[in-house]
Residue frames as qw, qx, qy, qz and C-alpha x, y, z in Angstrom:
[[0.872, 0.342, -0.293, 0.193, 88.21, 122.89, 20.39],
 [0.709, -0.657, 0.091, 0.237, 91.03, 122.08, 22.79],
 [0.404, 0.812, -0.392, 0.154, 94.70, 122.97, 22.47],
 [0.913, -0.173, -0.195, 0.313, 97.79, 121.03, 23.44],
 [0.054, -0.927, 0.291, -0.228, 100.21, 122.99, 25.61],
 [0.884, 0.025, -0.309, 0.351, 103.68, 121.61, 26.27],
 [0.261, -0.910, 0.254, -0.195, 105.67, 122.87, 29.26],
 [0.844, 0.173, -0.358, 0.360, 109.30, 121.84, 29.66],
 [0.505, -0.857, 0.094, 0.027, 110.97, 122.48, 33.02],
 [0.509, 0.733, -0.418, 0.172, 114.55, 123.30, 32.10],
 [0.072, 0.511, -0.752, 0.410, 116.14, 122.41, 35.44],
 [0.498, -0.163, -0.850, -0.046, 113.54, 119.85, 36.45],
 [0.109, -0.254, -0.655, 0.703, 112.07, 121.89, 39.32],
 [0.050, 0.712, 0.694, 0.094, 108.53, 123.19, 39.69],
 [0.137, -0.912, -0.182, 0.341, 109.69, 126.73, 40.52],
 [0.453, -0.396, 0.408, 0.687, 112.52, 127.13, 37.99],
 [0.252, 0.474, -0.353, -0.766, 112.76, 128.32, 34.36],
 [0.569, 0.254, 0.782, -0.021, 110.62, 126.65, 31.72],
 [0.084, 0.098, -0.570, -0.812, 109.61, 126.67, 28.08],
 [0.486, 0.411, 0.644, -0.425, 106.03, 126.60, 26.86],
 [0.094, 0.173, -0.645, -0.739, 104.76, 125.78, 23.37],
 [0.668, 0.324, 0.396, -0.540, 101.38, 125.22, 21.72],
 [0.619, 0.114, 0.722, 0.288, 101.03, 122.55, 19.04],
 [0.468, 0.563, 0.515, 0.447, 101.38, 123.82, 15.44],
 [0.038, -0.995, -0.086, 0.039, 102.32, 127.33, 16.62],
 [0.674, 0.510, -0.201, 0.495, 105.61, 128.86, 15.49],
 [0.157, -0.799, 0.268, -0.515, 105.99, 130.76, 18.76],
 [0.721, -0.125, -0.584, 0.351, 107.74, 129.78, 21.97],
 [0.362, -0.859, 0.039, -0.359, 107.52, 131.20, 25.50],
 [0.620, 0.144, -0.559, 0.532, 110.46, 131.30, 27.89],
 [0.496, -0.795, -0.100, -0.333, 109.73, 131.91, 31.58],
 [0.648, 0.079, -0.525, 0.546, 112.13, 132.41, 34.46],
 [0.457, -0.845, -0.213, 0.177, 112.15, 133.79, 38.00],
 [0.170, 0.931, -0.285, 0.155, 114.71, 136.57, 38.28],
 [0.565, -0.638, 0.522, -0.035, 116.80, 134.42, 40.63],
 [0.782, -0.029, 0.588, 0.207, 117.45, 131.79, 37.92],
 [0.544, 0.824, 0.003, -0.161, 117.87, 133.98, 34.83],
 [0.004, -0.789, 0.597, 0.145, 121.66, 133.81, 34.97],
 [0.610, -0.157, 0.776, 0.029, 121.47, 130.01, 34.73],
 [0.616, 0.441, 0.639, 0.133, 119.82, 130.13, 31.30],
 [0.200, 0.878, 0.002, -0.435, 120.69, 133.52, 29.82],
 [0.158, -0.514, 0.691, 0.484, 123.38, 131.91, 27.66],
 [0.554, 0.307, 0.773, 0.040, 120.81, 129.81, 25.78],
 [0.237, 0.145, 0.565, 0.777, 120.20, 130.50, 22.10],
 [0.027, -0.738, -0.661, -0.132, 116.59, 131.59, 22.74],
 [0.268, -0.797, -0.193, 0.506, 117.87, 134.77, 24.42],
 [0.322, -0.282, 0.420, 0.801, 119.64, 135.79, 21.21],
 [0.175, 0.485, 0.738, 0.435, 116.34, 136.22, 19.32],
 [0.183, -0.213, -0.035, -0.959, 114.07, 139.19, 18.75],
 [0.314, -0.419, -0.852, -0.008, 110.91, 139.04, 20.83],
 [0.354, -0.637, -0.090, -0.678, 108.35, 140.58, 23.13],
 [0.470, -0.039, -0.750, 0.464, 108.86, 140.36, 26.91],
 [0.473, -0.728, -0.192, -0.458, 107.03, 141.05, 30.18],
 [0.318, 0.212, -0.670, 0.636, 108.57, 141.78, 33.58],
 [0.565, -0.631, -0.426, -0.319, 106.44, 141.17, 36.68],
 [0.296, 0.194, -0.575, 0.738, 107.06, 142.74, 40.06],
 [0.180, -0.536, -0.705, 0.429, 105.29, 143.86, 43.21],
 [0.076, 0.766, 0.380, 0.513, 102.83, 146.74, 42.68],
 [0.194, 0.096, -0.360, 0.908, 103.29, 150.06, 44.43],
 [0.513, -0.174, -0.001, -0.840, 99.49, 150.34, 44.58],
 [0.251, -0.071, 0.915, -0.307, 97.91, 147.71, 46.84],
 [0.679, 0.345, 0.203, -0.615, 94.75, 147.76, 44.73],
 [0.742, 0.481, -0.403, -0.234, 96.60, 145.59, 42.18],
 [0.938, -0.275, 0.206, 0.036, 98.18, 142.14, 42.52],
 [0.768, -0.034, 0.308, 0.560, 101.06, 142.66, 40.10],
 [0.108, 0.847, -0.165, -0.494, 103.06, 145.33, 38.32],
 [0.804, 0.284, 0.446, 0.273, 103.89, 144.65, 34.68],
 [0.036, 0.722, -0.347, -0.598, 106.40, 146.16, 32.27],
 [0.808, 0.415, 0.413, 0.061, 106.04, 145.23, 28.59],
 [0.027, -0.769, 0.409, 0.490, 108.84, 145.66, 26.07],
 [0.896, 0.434, 0.092, 0.034, 110.32, 144.47, 22.80],
 [0.311, -0.733, 0.512, 0.324, 113.88, 143.84, 21.74],
 [0.709, 0.554, -0.394, -0.191, 115.82, 142.69, 18.69],
 [0.558, 0.232, -0.740, 0.294, 118.07, 140.81, 21.09],
 [0.680, -0.636, -0.276, -0.241, 116.40, 139.65, 24.30],
 [0.792, -0.234, -0.269, 0.495, 119.71, 138.92, 26.08],
 [0.353, 0.256, -0.068, 0.897, 121.14, 142.40, 25.50],
 [0.321, -0.578, -0.161, -0.732, 117.94, 144.15, 26.62],
 [0.786, -0.512, -0.339, -0.068, 117.50, 141.91, 29.64],
 [0.678, -0.070, -0.281, 0.675, 121.04, 142.62, 30.83],
 [0.039, 0.426, -0.008, 0.904, 120.16, 146.32, 30.77],
 [0.602, -0.564, -0.226, -0.518, 117.12, 145.69, 32.95],
 [0.843, -0.305, -0.375, 0.237, 119.04, 143.48, 35.37],
 [0.525, -0.004, -0.223, 0.821, 121.49, 146.32, 36.02],
 [0.137, -0.484, -0.152, -0.851, 118.73, 148.96, 36.31],
 [0.070, -0.105, -0.758, 0.640, 117.70, 149.57, 39.92],
 [0.438, 0.148, 0.103, -0.881, 114.39, 151.02, 38.70],
 [0.729, 0.087, -0.510, -0.448, 113.39, 147.66, 37.16],
 [0.252, -0.307, 0.814, -0.424, 112.84, 145.71, 40.36],
 [0.786, 0.056, -0.308, -0.533, 111.07, 142.72, 38.79],
 [0.607, -0.337, 0.677, -0.243, 110.64, 139.19, 40.17],
 [0.694, 0.189, 0.690, 0.083, 109.67, 137.19, 37.08],
 [0.152, 0.502, -0.465, -0.713, 110.25, 137.30, 33.35],
 [0.687, 0.317, 0.652, 0.045, 108.48, 135.83, 30.34],
 [0.169, 0.579, -0.362, -0.711, 109.32, 136.45, 26.70],
 [0.785, 0.404, 0.450, -0.131, 108.01, 135.20, 23.38],
 [0.057, -0.529, 0.611, 0.586, 110.03, 134.42, 20.28],
 [0.831, 0.390, -0.096, -0.385, 109.41, 132.74, 16.94],
 [0.801, -0.247, 0.519, 0.168, 110.94, 129.29, 16.49],
 [0.732, 0.496, 0.312, 0.347, 111.45, 130.02, 12.79],
 [0.453, -0.426, 0.041, 0.782, 113.31, 133.25, 13.75],
 [0.265, 0.435, 0.521, 0.685, 111.27, 135.29, 11.27],
 [0.156, -0.868, -0.424, 0.208, 109.83, 137.96, 13.58],
 [0.426, 0.524, 0.063, 0.735, 110.79, 141.36, 12.22],
 [0.193, -0.068, -0.365, 0.908, 111.40, 144.57, 14.16],
 [0.363, -0.157, -0.177, -0.901, 108.08, 145.98, 12.96],
 [0.666, -0.279, -0.633, -0.280, 106.21, 142.82, 13.96],
 [0.526, -0.278, -0.633, 0.496, 107.56, 142.79, 17.51],
 [0.010, 0.008, 0.173, -0.985, 106.76, 146.50, 17.83],
 [0.526, -0.244, -0.428, -0.693, 103.21, 145.65, 16.74],
 [0.666, -0.307, -0.677, 0.071, 102.99, 142.92, 19.40],
 [0.329, -0.130, -0.469, 0.809, 104.33, 145.28, 22.06],
 [0.219, -0.106, -0.049, -0.969, 101.82, 148.00, 21.17],
 [0.636, -0.273, -0.524, -0.497, 98.87, 145.58, 21.15],
 [0.616, -0.245, -0.681, 0.312, 99.93, 143.96, 24.43],
 [0.146, -0.073, -0.359, 0.919, 100.23, 147.31, 26.21],
 [0.398, -0.161, -0.247, -0.869, 96.85, 148.35, 24.80],
 [0.689, -0.281, -0.622, -0.244, 95.19, 145.12, 25.99],
 [0.497, -0.168, -0.624, 0.579, 96.85, 145.37, 29.42],
 [0.059, -0.016, 0.194, -0.979, 95.56, 148.91, 29.94],
 [0.552, -0.181, -0.376, -0.722, 92.07, 147.94, 28.78],
 [0.623, -0.205, -0.753, 0.051, 92.00, 144.92, 31.12],
 [0.313, -0.688, 0.174, -0.632, 92.38, 147.21, 34.18],
 [0.916, -0.296, -0.271, -0.006, 93.76, 144.27, 36.15],
 [0.778, -0.213, -0.119, 0.578, 97.43, 145.06, 36.83],
 [0.133, -0.899, 0.088, 0.408, 99.52, 148.16, 37.46],
 [0.781, 0.505, 0.157, 0.332, 101.16, 148.83, 34.08],
 [0.538, -0.619, 0.090, 0.566, 104.68, 150.23, 34.44],
 [0.505, 0.346, 0.400, 0.682, 105.07, 151.47, 30.85],
 [0.113, -0.382, -0.145, 0.906, 105.36, 155.23, 30.72],
 [0.461, 0.408, -0.106, -0.781, 103.29, 155.44, 27.55],
 [0.785, 0.270, 0.550, -0.096, 101.42, 153.27, 25.08],
 [0.236, -0.323, 0.599, 0.693, 103.52, 152.81, 21.91],
 [0.588, 0.466, -0.044, -0.660, 101.71, 153.54, 18.64],
 [0.851, 0.181, 0.492, 0.020, 100.89, 150.72, 16.25],
 [0.155, -0.443, 0.580, 0.665, 103.39, 150.46, 13.38],
 [0.673, 0.439, -0.148, -0.576, 102.14, 150.02, 9.83],
 [0.387, -0.174, 0.896, 0.132, 101.88, 146.40, 8.71],
 [0.373, 0.048, -0.664, -0.646, 100.39, 144.69, 5.67],
 [0.755, -0.202, 0.004, -0.624, 97.01, 143.05, 6.23],
 [0.886, 0.058, -0.460, -0.005, 98.47, 139.54, 6.05],
 [0.404, 0.269, -0.606, 0.630, 101.14, 140.41, 8.65],
 [0.391, -0.320, 0.302, -0.808, 98.49, 141.88, 10.96],
 [0.889, -0.115, -0.214, -0.388, 96.53, 138.62, 10.71],
 [0.760, 0.157, -0.554, 0.301, 99.66, 136.60, 11.56],
 [0.163, 0.299, -0.530, 0.777, 100.52, 138.82, 14.54],
 [0.603, -0.295, 0.121, -0.731, 96.97, 138.75, 15.91],
 [0.926, -0.066, -0.351, -0.124, 97.10, 134.94, 15.81],
 [0.550, 0.249, -0.561, 0.566, 100.51, 135.07, 17.53],
 [0.185, -0.364, 0.352, -0.842, 98.99, 137.37, 20.15],
 [0.807, -0.259, -0.135, -0.513, 96.06, 135.00, 20.80],
 [0.861, -0.001, -0.469, 0.198, 98.52, 132.21, 21.66],
 [0.263, 0.317, -0.474, 0.778, 100.43, 134.54, 23.97],
 [0.485, -0.371, 0.128, -0.781, 97.17, 135.35, 25.76],
 [0.909, -0.182, -0.310, -0.210, 96.62, 131.63, 26.38],
 [0.751, 0.115, -0.470, 0.449, 100.11, 131.04, 27.79],
 [0.061, 0.546, -0.313, 0.775, 100.49, 134.13, 29.98],
 [0.632, -0.504, 0.177, -0.561, 98.03, 133.20, 32.78],
 [0.972, -0.070, -0.223, 0.038, 99.29, 129.61, 32.82],
 [0.650, 0.247, -0.337, 0.635, 102.73, 131.02, 33.59],
 [0.412, -0.545, -0.481, 0.549, 101.33, 133.23, 36.36],
 [0.086, -0.109, 0.118, 0.983, 100.98, 136.47, 34.38],
 [0.112, 0.572, 0.808, -0.089, 97.30, 137.40, 34.78],
 [0.040, -0.437, -0.071, 0.896, 97.36, 141.01, 33.61],
 [0.214, 0.029, -0.571, -0.792, 95.30, 140.32, 30.48],
 [0.176, -0.451, -0.875, 0.022, 92.43, 138.70, 32.37],
 [0.055, -0.443, -0.153, -0.882, 90.05, 141.60, 32.14],
 [0.060, 0.190, 0.656, -0.728, 88.14, 143.10, 35.05],
 [0.506, 0.438, 0.207, -0.714, 85.34, 143.91, 32.60],
 [0.412, 0.178, 0.821, 0.352, 83.68, 142.31, 29.58],
 [0.283, 0.320, -0.177, -0.887, 81.93, 143.73, 26.54],
 [0.626, 0.133, -0.447, -0.625, 78.78, 142.56, 24.77],
 [0.329, -0.203, 0.863, -0.325, 78.02, 139.89, 27.35],
 [0.694, 0.294, 0.509, -0.415, 74.71, 138.81, 25.89],
 [0.654, 0.643, -0.227, -0.326, 75.88, 138.82, 22.26],
 [0.268, 0.555, -0.787, 0.013, 78.73, 136.43, 23.00],
 [0.783, -0.241, 0.397, -0.414, 76.66, 133.70, 24.61],
 [0.970, 0.219, 0.085, -0.056, 77.39, 131.08, 21.98],
 [0.565, 0.685, -0.372, 0.268, 81.02, 132.07, 21.53],
 [0.365, 0.376, -0.641, 0.561, 82.75, 132.42, 24.87],
 [0.109, -0.095, 0.620, -0.771, 80.28, 132.89, 27.66],
 [0.372, -0.379, -0.779, -0.334, 77.20, 130.74, 28.11],
 [0.291, -0.356, 0.283, -0.842, 74.78, 132.62, 30.37],
 [0.265, -0.167, -0.938, 0.151, 73.28, 130.45, 33.09],
 [0.278, -0.712, -0.636, 0.108, 71.12, 132.69, 35.27],
 [0.100, 0.560, -0.025, 0.822, 70.39, 136.31, 36.17],
 [0.478, -0.530, -0.593, 0.373, 70.16, 137.63, 39.74],
 [0.040, 0.728, 0.049, 0.683, 69.55, 140.97, 41.43],
 [0.371, -0.335, -0.561, 0.660, 70.06, 142.84, 44.68],
 [0.090, -0.678, -0.324, -0.654, 67.45, 145.48, 45.49],
 [0.298, -0.339, -0.553, 0.700, 67.45, 147.89, 48.42],
 [0.075, 0.843, 0.447, -0.288, 65.48, 151.06, 49.10],
 [0.021, -0.862, 0.167, 0.478, 68.18, 153.18, 47.50],
 [0.181, 0.591, -0.656, -0.433, 69.90, 151.10, 44.80],
 [0.920, 0.181, 0.275, -0.214, 69.61, 148.06, 42.55],
 [0.011, -0.600, 0.736, 0.314, 72.17, 145.78, 40.88],
 [0.932, 0.241, 0.016, -0.271, 72.01, 142.87, 38.44],
 [0.248, -0.546, 0.785, 0.155, 74.43, 139.94, 38.20],
 [0.894, 0.278, -0.183, -0.301, 74.62, 137.16, 35.65],
 [0.683, -0.399, 0.600, 0.120, 76.42, 133.86, 36.11],
 [0.708, 0.633, -0.254, -0.183, 78.57, 132.98, 33.08],
 [0.952, 0.040, -0.082, 0.291, 81.45, 130.70, 32.24],
 [0.417, 0.592, -0.231, 0.650, 83.73, 133.74, 32.56],
 [0.222, -0.035, -0.606, 0.763, 82.67, 134.49, 36.13],
 [0.068, -0.714, -0.654, 0.239, 80.01, 136.45, 37.99],
 [0.272, 0.257, 0.253, 0.892, 79.30, 139.61, 36.04],
 [0.016, 0.660, 0.460, -0.594, 77.70, 142.69, 37.57],
 [0.440, 0.609, 0.522, 0.403, 75.95, 144.40, 34.70],
 [0.216, 0.159, 0.084, 0.960, 76.64, 147.90, 33.42],
 [0.335, -0.496, -0.248, -0.762, 74.28, 150.38, 35.04],
 [0.673, -0.458, -0.566, 0.134, 74.09, 148.48, 38.32],
 [0.163, -0.824, 0.155, -0.520, 74.21, 150.67, 41.41],
 [0.701, -0.090, -0.563, 0.427, 76.33, 150.29, 44.53],
 [0.454, -0.848, -0.228, 0.154, 76.47, 151.81, 47.98],
 [0.306, 0.877, -0.205, 0.308, 78.82, 154.78, 47.98],
 [0.253, -0.719, 0.576, -0.296, 80.55, 154.07, 51.26],
 [0.749, 0.129, -0.649, 0.038, 82.38, 150.88, 52.15],
 [0.746, -0.649, -0.057, -0.138, 82.14, 149.47, 55.65],
 [0.023, -0.772, 0.605, -0.190, 85.34, 149.70, 57.70],
 [0.741, -0.275, 0.584, -0.187, 84.79, 146.07, 58.71],
 [0.867, 0.486, -0.070, -0.082, 85.43, 144.84, 55.16],
 [0.815, -0.302, 0.267, 0.415, 88.67, 142.89, 54.91],
 [0.169, -0.647, 0.350, 0.656, 91.62, 144.52, 53.18],
 [0.342, 0.103, 0.797, 0.487, 91.09, 142.45, 50.02],
 [0.167, 0.725, 0.649, 0.157, 87.69, 144.02, 49.44],
 [0.127, -0.873, -0.061, 0.468, 88.86, 147.50, 50.41],
 [0.266, -0.415, 0.572, 0.656, 91.56, 147.21, 47.73],
 [0.286, 0.364, 0.811, 0.358, 89.05, 145.79, 45.26],
 [0.087, 0.876, 0.452, -0.146, 86.69, 148.75, 45.77],
 [0.187, -0.779, 0.201, 0.563, 89.58, 151.20, 45.42],
 [0.331, -0.132, 0.719, 0.597, 90.73, 149.56, 42.19],
 [0.244, 0.606, 0.730, 0.201, 87.22, 149.74, 40.71],
 [0.006, -0.938, -0.217, 0.270, 87.09, 153.46, 41.51],
 [0.297, -0.640, 0.407, 0.580, 90.66, 154.22, 40.37],
 [0.279, -0.001, 0.781, 0.559, 90.10, 152.45, 37.03],
 [0.362, 0.205, -0.054, -0.908, 86.77, 154.27, 36.61],
 [0.248, -0.198, -0.913, -0.256, 84.73, 151.08, 36.47],
 [0.249, -0.699, -0.634, 0.216, 82.73, 152.45, 39.41],
 [0.178, 0.326, 0.044, 0.927, 81.89, 156.16, 39.11],
 [0.019, -0.357, -0.605, 0.712, 80.12, 158.45, 41.54],
 [0.152, -0.400, -0.503, -0.751, 76.61, 159.62, 40.74],
 [0.510, -0.629, -0.108, -0.577, 74.64, 161.55, 43.36],
 [0.532, -0.576, 0.494, -0.376, 74.60, 159.48, 46.55],
 [0.931, -0.036, 0.362, -0.030, 75.66, 156.16, 44.98],
 [0.170, -0.501, 0.697, 0.484, 78.19, 154.53, 42.69],
 [0.806, 0.455, 0.078, -0.372, 77.41, 153.23, 39.20],
 [0.648, -0.141, 0.646, 0.378, 79.07, 150.37, 37.30],
 [0.376, 0.699, -0.183, -0.580, 79.85, 151.83, 33.86],
 [0.442, 0.392, -0.752, -0.293, 81.00, 148.49, 32.42],
 [0.943, -0.175, -0.205, -0.196, 80.02, 144.84, 32.81],
 [0.062, -0.714, 0.629, -0.301, 82.39, 143.83, 35.61],
 [0.817, 0.035, -0.575, -0.038, 83.73, 140.33, 36.32],
 [0.437, -0.607, 0.526, -0.405, 84.05, 138.92, 39.85],
 [0.362, 0.265, -0.894, -0.022, 85.38, 135.52, 40.87],
 [0.149, -0.270, -0.906, 0.289, 82.61, 134.82, 43.39],
 [0.200, -0.721, -0.537, -0.390, 79.02, 135.90, 44.13],
 [0.507, -0.725, -0.306, 0.351, 80.16, 137.27, 47.51],
 [0.419, -0.186, 0.158, 0.874, 82.86, 139.47, 45.98],
 [0.012, 0.428, 0.509, 0.747, 80.17, 140.90, 43.71],
 [0.391, -0.755, -0.501, -0.161, 77.65, 141.45, 46.51],
 [0.553, -0.513, -0.199, 0.626, 80.29, 143.03, 48.76],
 [0.274, 0.010, 0.249, 0.929, 81.07, 145.63, 46.12],
 [0.191, -0.545, -0.538, -0.614, 77.37, 146.37, 45.65],
 [0.545, -0.715, -0.433, -0.065, 76.33, 146.43, 49.30],
 [0.120, 0.764, -0.331, 0.541, 79.53, 148.04, 50.60],
 [0.551, -0.534, 0.512, -0.387, 79.89, 145.52, 53.42],
 [0.058, -0.220, 0.974, 0.023, 80.79, 141.91, 54.15],
 [0.737, 0.152, 0.115, -0.648, 78.04, 139.73, 52.74],
 [0.494, -0.036, 0.863, 0.101, 77.19, 136.22, 51.64],
 [0.309, 0.311, -0.436, -0.786, 76.50, 136.43, 47.93],
 [0.137, -0.097, -0.968, -0.185, 74.92, 132.99, 47.94],
 [0.047, -0.594, -0.769, 0.234, 71.91, 134.40, 49.80],
 [0.010, 0.561, 0.086, -0.823, 72.06, 138.09, 48.79],
 [0.195, 0.227, -0.575, -0.762, 71.57, 137.52, 45.05],
 [0.528, 0.314, 0.672, -0.414, 67.96, 136.64, 44.12],
 [0.144, 0.081, 0.747, 0.644, 66.67, 135.42, 40.76],
 [0.339, -0.156, -0.295, -0.880, 63.37, 136.36, 39.06],
 [0.643, -0.331, -0.643, -0.254, 61.55, 133.53, 40.83],
 [0.494, -0.745, 0.162, -0.418, 62.65, 134.77, 44.25],
 [0.960, -0.177, -0.092, 0.198, 65.22, 132.01, 44.74],
 [0.306, -0.848, 0.375, 0.217, 68.64, 132.78, 46.20],
 [0.433, 0.632, -0.630, -0.129, 71.79, 131.88, 44.32],
 [0.211, -0.309, 0.893, -0.251, 72.32, 129.12, 46.89],
 [0.677, 0.226, 0.559, -0.423, 68.87, 127.64, 46.31],
 [0.687, 0.620, -0.203, -0.320, 69.36, 127.65, 42.53],
 [0.238, 0.565, -0.790, 0.018, 72.71, 125.86, 42.88],
 [0.421, -0.131, 0.827, -0.349, 71.18, 123.27, 45.20],
 [0.769, 0.408, 0.278, -0.407, 68.47, 122.53, 42.63],
 [0.549, 0.666, -0.465, -0.196, 71.05, 122.19, 39.86],
 [0.129, 0.480, -0.852, 0.167, 73.11, 119.75, 41.92],
 [0.716, -0.100, 0.495, -0.482, 70.22, 117.54, 43.02]]
């Protein structure tokens, strides 16, 4: 089932502050580059309790963004603190409030804790929070409401350029076929020393848990893939075992070549490296599908 997302550009520019809402949802997202915050900080939305995310440049090149997640009973007051703090060198802001103004302190603390937990589990961005806040105690009905609120936040965040919840790994790939990820085809790479399996799904190209990869990475690999390999090792998605590396989780890649590069440890064309059970390359399978 689809969802209707409404985005309102406050100053009428494609790069300025904006609101985002989903039909029949009590929440509201407010986004702004740091350079335009002072233009809108006087708006009533900033006077609400809410959950916020600050995005900046990572200090580790293995990641694309650095994220700080926080909560506040008054977004304006907390944001002013961050704007005057030289240690919070962020470039973009997004925060979420309730249009009915009924979010309690305990509820926003719950959202903060869950968001930090999900961000750490995603292993996608450098998370700037010093620790993961513990979950506060909520009644079962409140937990249900906040989990629904969180699901809408997860839909809006990547649309607004905050991709830190898009996970590098997935769980129970085969059991979720009918729910979120329809499996199309399975492929493998086999060498004399290691073997890897990849499946094509609607979520991306997933190298399966237990797949093996070459331990060393060729110096000729472009910086993007060097950083990708380093991130997989730093986040313990790839772990060393004897003379090879092992994928300990189902790992999502955005292209067959990115997946094959991580397996083979060199620049490669995933369209011809990945082979299905019938001996056809990924390229040949796609050509048949598109005939």
